[in-house]
C-alpha positions as MATLAB code, in Angstrom:
seq = 'XXXXXXXXXXXXXXXXXXXXXXXXXXXXXXXXXXXXXXXXXXXXXXXXXXXXXXXXXXXXXXXXXXXXXXXXXXXXXXXXXXXXXXXXXXXXXXXXXXXXXXXXXXXXXXXXXXXXXXXXXXXXXXXXXXXXXXXXXXXXXXXXXXXXXXXXXXXXXXXXXXXXXXXXXXXXXXXXXXXXXXXXXXXXXX';
ca = [
      94.941   99.750   97.772;
      91.273   99.401   97.123;
      88.028  101.172   97.805;
      84.410  100.264   98.357;
      81.108  102.112   98.469;
      79.175  102.123  101.722;
      75.543  103.073  102.390;
      74.855  105.148  105.473;
      71.656  103.668  106.917;
      69.679  104.986  109.867;
      66.881  103.417  111.881;
      63.235  104.408  111.430;
      62.376  102.713  114.732;
      64.753  102.080  117.590;
      65.828   98.419  117.712;
      64.546   96.355  120.629;
      67.468   95.552  122.936;
      68.868   92.080  123.476;
      67.518   90.080  126.353;
      68.935   86.798  127.669;
      68.296   84.103  125.071;
      67.192   86.530  122.346;
      68.996   88.707  119.792;
      68.423   92.407  119.267;
      65.321   93.004  117.123;
      65.865   95.389  114.206;
      63.113   96.653  111.938;
      63.564   95.924  108.236;
      62.755   99.547  107.336;
      65.568  102.069  107.344;
      66.465  105.615  106.317;
      69.058  105.936  103.574;
      71.484  108.749  104.425;
      73.535  108.590  101.228;
      76.663  106.753  100.214;
      80.352  107.273  100.877;
      83.566  105.668   99.668;
      85.961  103.808  101.939;
      89.597  103.803  100.789;
      91.925  101.149  102.214;
      95.672  100.605  102.115;
      97.278   97.452  103.467;
     100.912   96.428  103.672;
     100.461   92.639  103.795;
     103.861   91.669  105.210;
     104.277   94.633  107.556;
     100.798   94.574  109.062;
     100.210   98.277  108.334;
      96.608   99.301  107.630;
      94.983  102.613  106.762;
      91.346  103.364  105.996;
      89.636  106.647  105.243;
      86.117  107.722  104.382;
      85.308  110.209  101.636;
      82.023  111.626  100.471;
      82.867  110.864   96.830;
      84.923  108.521   94.664;
      86.515  110.832   92.142;
      89.936  111.117   90.538;
      90.663  113.955   92.969;
      89.771  111.799   95.980;
      92.055  109.034   94.712;
      94.881  111.525   94.103;
      94.606  112.878   97.653;
      94.684  109.344   99.082;
      97.793  108.505   97.049;
      99.495  111.682   98.247;
      98.675  110.645  101.830;
     100.250  107.239  101.143;
     103.438  108.831   99.800;
     103.794  111.761  102.214;
     102.371  110.397  105.469;
     102.566  106.624  105.447;
     105.920  106.173  103.673;
     107.682  109.564  103.537;
     111.181  108.023  103.643;
     110.565  105.274  101.083;
     112.475  105.482   97.835;
     109.885  103.362   96.008;
     106.387  102.256   97.019;
     104.978   99.150   95.350;
     101.284   99.909   94.797;
      98.954   97.080   93.748;
      95.397   98.018   92.795;
      92.580   97.236   90.406;
      91.889   98.914   87.062;
      89.222  101.355   88.230;
      88.898  104.377   85.955;
      90.239  106.781   88.613;
      93.270  104.624   89.502;
      95.533  106.250   86.939;
      98.557  108.535   87.269;
      96.661  111.092   85.180;
      94.257  111.520   88.127;
      97.090  113.211   90.007;
      97.242  115.900   87.279;
      93.605  116.720   87.967;
      94.435  117.591   91.565;
      98.053  118.779   91.690;
     100.433  120.901   89.622;
     102.708  118.969   87.246;
     105.771  119.183   89.538;
     103.849  117.724   92.485;
     102.326  114.997   90.314;
     105.781  113.998   89.040;
     107.188  113.952   92.590;
     104.442  111.569   93.713;
     104.637  109.330   90.625;
     108.430  108.964   90.932;
     107.922  107.283   94.312;
     105.407  104.745   92.984;
     105.779  101.451   91.177;
     102.216  100.666   90.089;
     100.915   97.168   89.362;
      97.321   96.505   88.307;
      95.513   93.266   89.088;
      94.139   91.475   86.010;
      90.518   92.218   85.134;
      88.056   89.834   86.805;
      90.730   88.786   89.316;
      89.844   91.029   92.232;
      90.438   88.062   94.548;
      94.160   88.669   93.874;
      93.898   92.153   95.407;
      94.984   91.804   99.030;
      93.443   95.187   99.899;
      90.074   93.884   98.696;
      90.494   90.855  100.927;
      91.230   93.228  103.818;
      88.101   95.253  102.967;
      86.104   92.031  103.330;
      87.665   91.424  106.757;
      86.811   95.018  107.732;
      83.228   94.574  106.538;
      82.737   91.422  108.632;
      84.420   92.829  111.744;
      83.241   96.424  111.685;
      80.457   97.138  109.191;
      77.975   94.317  109.762;
      75.345   96.673  111.174;
      73.674   99.947  110.238;
      75.732  103.096  110.609;
      73.788  106.301  109.991;
      76.328  109.140  109.969;
      79.667  109.676  108.251;
      81.372  110.799  111.481;
      80.235  107.651  113.281;
      81.585  105.577  110.376;
      84.927  107.413  110.534;
      85.124  106.790  114.275;
      84.334  103.073  113.913;
      86.869  102.621  111.109;
      89.523  104.545  113.022;
      89.087  102.175  115.983;
      89.246   99.168  113.627;
      92.409  100.527  111.966;
      94.045  101.111  115.357;
      93.272   97.549  116.442;
      94.581   96.024  113.180;
      97.787   98.093  113.398;
      98.259   97.252  117.098;
      97.957   93.563  116.230;
     100.180   94.146  113.169;
      97.682   91.915  111.346;
      99.530   90.467  108.375;
      98.193   88.676  105.318;
      99.500   85.143  104.914;
      99.241   84.770  101.139;
      99.195   81.118  100.022;
      98.615   81.565   96.285;
     101.776   80.554   94.414;
     102.853   80.211   90.777;
     101.975   76.504   90.724;
      98.452   77.336   91.956;
      98.132   80.049   89.308;
      98.960   77.614   86.526;
      96.056   75.432   87.673;
      93.521   78.113   88.643;
      94.282   80.378   85.672;
      94.972   77.664   83.100;
      92.667   79.326   80.580;
      95.014   82.340   80.515;
      98.114   80.324   79.667;
      98.814   79.575   76.000;
      98.776   75.978   74.867;
     101.147   74.652   72.260;
     100.716   71.644   70.076;
     103.670   69.848   68.628;
     103.723   68.749   65.037;
     103.989   65.004   64.698;
];
């Protein structure tokens, strides 16, 4: 799972429409309508995708998204492997801020949490999927939160219909080369 901020931007002047041989003309000035947070879940081998838009990025928002993951996306799963970055709200204690202790424990028991190393966000498959979403769906101005939700819902439906999987090529051998500075080196006494 991962999340990203998104600016809601409106037009000051209506763009000039495309004509044959010419792109749409958009004015460089815009109206800033605030920011929102986009939360994304991706099951890389199953091709399951879920995105949601929230007005804030708080511990409570994260807790509600995790509950959705557990109760709606995988209600029958015994254990859910959750990979995410080390953001300050991505902690089991965030669930306590939103739910009673019994509910928090119920949710946590279903999760096996793994954090990506700091400065290694490129290892987070959900972040890679957010980049795909940005290129395919968010490469233009979107002014209102409801329009953004509608666009992302259509994108999610298409990705799930295609069962778009992530073909991960990074292996242990590659890690030893790419992350060599993280591996200890030993010198032998002669």
